[in-house]
N, C-alpha and C positions, 0 to 999 in steps of 0.2 A: 422521606415522605414523597409519594408519587404524585405528580401533577397531572390532572386530567384536562385535556384540551377539548374545547367545544367548537364544533363547526357551525359558524354563524353564516346564514345565507346572505347573498347580496341584497341591497335595498330594492332593486328592481329585478323581479323574477324573470323578466324577459331579456335582461342583459343589454338594454339599449338606452341607458339614462342620458347619454350625450354629454356635452360639456357642462361643467358645473360652475356655479357662481354663488356668491353670498346670498342667502335667502332673505335679505333685508327688504328688497323691493326693486323697483325699476331704476336702472342706471342710465340706459340709452333708449331712445324712442325713435320711431319713424312712421310715416304714413304708410298704410297698406295699399299696394297696387295689386289688384286681383290677378292671379295666375303668374305672379312674378316673385322670384326669390327675394327675401329681405336682404338689404345691404347695398352699398353703393358700388357702382362700376363693375357689376358682375360678381362681386364677392358674396359669399353666403354668410348671413348673420343668423345665429341661432337665437330665436326669441323664447323667453320663458313666460311672457305675459301677452294677452290680447285685451285691448280696451274697446268696448262697443259704445258708440254714441247713440245708436238706435238699436233696440233689442231685436232679436231674431235668431235664425239658425246660422251656424258657421261651419263650413267645410274647410278643412285645413290639411296640409301635408306635414306629417310628423318627421322627426329627425331620421327615422329609419327608412323613409321613403314611402310609407303607406299613408293612405288618406283616411280621415275620420270626420264624421259630421256630428256636431253637438246641437241639440234641438232646444230652442226657447231660452237662450242666454239673456240675462238681464242687462240693461243699458246702464251706463255711468259707473261701471265696475271694472277693475283690472282682474281678468280671469287668468288663473295659473295654467296656461296652455302652452306646452312645449311644441313649437312649430317652426317651419322654415318658409312657408307661404300659405296664403289663403286662396282657395279655389273659387271660381265663379259659380260653377255648378253646385247647387245645394246651399249657397250662402244668401240669406235674406237680410242679415244685419248690415247696417251701413255706418259710415264714419268710424272706420276701424283704425286703430293705432297699435303697432307692435312695440314691445319693450323687452329689453334684456338686462 
């Protein structure tokens, strides 16, 4: 009996999913300093979550180095945003916390 193989595409069609972690939720957190990479002492921490204390727009740098702005995000919620920093230009939300 012949076995037919099926080609299953990657989960991320753009091929830049970045580091992976358990999808359970936030394990580590840190305060966001605008225009500064997450992580202590110059190391880069890859965040999977952003928390907004006050709602607004968030401009962030993605893991592949490109920037993106999300408009009108709600406050008091952990948003699943894969990022390495939050940018000053385009960000109106405040009291931001990153989580990984």
